[in-house]
C-alpha positions as CSV (number, residue, x, y, z in Angstrom):
1,X,-5.2,-59.1,170.5
2,X,-2.8,-62.0,170.5
3,X,0.6,-61.7,172.2
4,X,3.7,-61.7,170.0
5,X,6.2,-64.5,170.3
6,X,8.6,-62.1,172.0
7,X,6.1,-61.4,174.8
8,X,5.6,-65.1,175.5
9,X,9.2,-66.3,175.3
10,X,11.7,-65.5,178.1
11,X,14.7,-67.8,177.3
12,X,16.1,-70.5,179.5
13,X,14.8,-70.2,183.1
14,X,16.5,-70.8,186.4
15,X,14.3,-73.9,186.6
16,X,16.4,-75.4,183.9
17,X,19.6,-74.6,185.8
18,X,18.2,-76.2,189.0
19,X,17.1,-79.3,187.2
20,X,20.5,-79.8,185.8
21,X,22.1,-79.1,189.2
22,X,19.9,-81.7,190.9
23,X,20.3,-84.1,187.9
24,X,16.5,-84.1,187.3
25,X,14.9,-84.9,183.9
26,X,11.5,-83.8,182.6
27,X,10.3,-87.3,183.3
28,X,11.4,-87.1,186.9
29,X,9.1,-84.1,187.4
30,X,6.2,-85.8,185.6
31,X,6.5,-88.8,187.9
32,X,6.9,-86.7,191.0
33,X,3.6,-84.9,190.2
34,X,1.8,-88.2,189.9
35,X,-2.0,-88.3,189.4
36,X,-2.6,-85.3,191.6
37,X,-0.7,-82.7,189.6
38,X,-1.2,-84.3,186.1
39,X,1.9,-82.6,184.7
40,X,3.0,-83.4,181.1
41,X,6.5,-83.6,179.6
42,X,5.5,-80.8,177.2
43,X,4.5,-78.5,180.1
44,X,7.9,-79.1,181.9
45,X,9.8,-78.5,178.6
46,X,7.9,-75.2,178.0
47,X,8.6,-74.1,181.6
48,X,12.4,-74.8,181.2
49,X,12.7,-73.0,177.9
50,X,11.0,-69.9,179.1
51,X,7.4,-70.0,177.7
52,X,5.4,-67.7,179.9
53,X,3.1,-69.8,182.1
54,X,0.1,-69.0,184.1
55,X,0.4,-68.4,187.9
56,X,-1.2,-71.7,188.6
57,X,1.2,-73.6,186.3
58,X,4.3,-71.9,187.8
59,X,3.0,-72.9,191.3
60,X,2.5,-76.5,190.1
61,X,6.0,-76.7,188.6
62,X,7.5,-75.4,191.9
63,X,5.5,-78.0,193.9
64,X,6.5,-80.8,191.6
65,X,10.2,-79.7,191.5
66,X,10.3,-79.7,195.3
67,X,8.6,-83.1,195.5
68,X,11.1,-84.6,193.0
69,X,14.1,-83.2,195.0
70,X,12.7,-84.4,198.3
71,X,12.5,-87.9,196.9
72,X,16.3,-87.8,196.5
73,X,17.2,-86.5,199.9
74,X,17.9,-88.3,203.2
75,X,15.8,-87.6,206.3
76,X,18.5,-85.3,207.7
77,X,18.8,-83.4,204.4
78,X,15.0,-83.0,204.2
79,X,15.0,-81.0,207.4
80,X,17.5,-78.6,205.9
81,X,15.8,-78.2,202.5
82,X,14.1,-74.9,201.7
83,X,11.4,-75.3,199.1
84,X,11.7,-73.4,195.9
85,X,9.0,-70.9,194.9
86,X,7.9,-69.7,191.5
87,X,9.9,-66.5,192.0
88,X,13.0,-68.6,192.4
89,X,12.4,-70.4,189.1
90,X,11.0,-68.0,186.6
91,X,12.4,-64.6,185.5
92,X,9.0,-63.2,184.5
93,X,7.3,-63.8,187.9
94,X,6.8,-60.8,190.3
95,X,9.6,-60.7,192.9
96,X,12.3,-62.4,190.7
97,X,15.7,-61.0,191.6
98,X,18.5,-62.4,189.4
99,X,21.3,-60.5,191.1
100,X,20.4,-61.1,194.8
101,X,19.3,-64.7,194.6
102,X,21.4,-67.5,195.9
103,X,20.5,-71.2,196.1
104,X,20.1,-72.0,199.8
105,X,20.0,-75.7,198.9
106,X,23.2,-75.8,196.9
107,X,25.1,-77.7,199.6
108,X,22.4,-80.4,199.7
109,X,22.7,-81.1,196.0
110,X,26.5,-81.4,196.2
111,X,26.3,-83.9,199.2
112,X,24.1,-86.4,197.3
């Protein structure tokens, strides 16, 4: 049985908000992933727009987002950075808490 469109689409995700906040583009994530992660622009776009991804893909997106952000930070800022996890980025991942979540890296993005 195929899932309906409604079961696969979850609307704009927090990933999108964070990418805007950190001034990152889809291309920045693709480049940060390099040959190791082999991420495509289409995969990043689907993640931002809320297409339900597999657990492995949500983990990959989180790793690549963190790598892209780390490339923009100074050595002092890197020590203060708290990596994002899939539950910070995607509303459909177990453990997502929309009301309780706050960005512990917000001050770092502002200081850039």
